[in-house]
C-alpha positions, -999 to +999 in steps of 0.1 A: -331-543+598-333-529+632-362-510+647-360-482+673-376-488+707-403-466+721-377-445+738-367-427+706-345-397+712-344-377+679-312-359+691-293-393+687-305-400+652-302-384+617-325-388+588-310-397+554-313-361+543-294-349+574-267-376+569-263-365+532-259-329+545-234-340+572-212-355+545-217-328+519-183-312+520-163-343+530-147-372+510-177-392+520-201-370+501-229-389+483-264-382+470-296-392+488-302-418+461-268-434+465-273-435+503-306-453+497-290-478+473-262-485+498-287-490+525-307-515+503-274-533+496-265-535+533-236-511+529-229-479+548-239-471+583-265-493+599-300-479+594-329-481+619-366-478+613-392-461+634-428-451+634-458-466+617-443-458+583-409-473+592-391-440+586-353-445+581-329-431+607-292-435+614-279-436+650-250-412+656-229-440+671-233-460+638-224-430+617-193-422+637-182-459+636-187-460+598-169-427+593-139-439+614-138-472+596-141-458+561-109-445+545-117-417+520-106-427+485-077-406+473-077-397+436-048-413+418-020-389+410-015-385+373+021-387+361+034-381+326+052-408+305+084-389+309+080-388+347+073-425+347+105-433+327+125-411+351+112-432+380+090-405+394+056-415+408+068-450+417+054-463+448+076-478+475 
């Protein structure tokens, strides 16, 4: 857990809701609850805490680093039994 110094610049940080919105139409799209679960498990971009209520924020540098390190999961391509027997869909 990292805390933000007194020199907090809100333009450099996103709230969890803003991060969920940022990823909404991308392969990284997740819900607010999933983001919270991943944060609790130590997965996802590194979270920071600020204020007397320890509000959660994500630094833009941590978000960009996570986005570039994360490969979106491609859905497996479905092939029929006939295509499989013909050798189609085989990976090289």
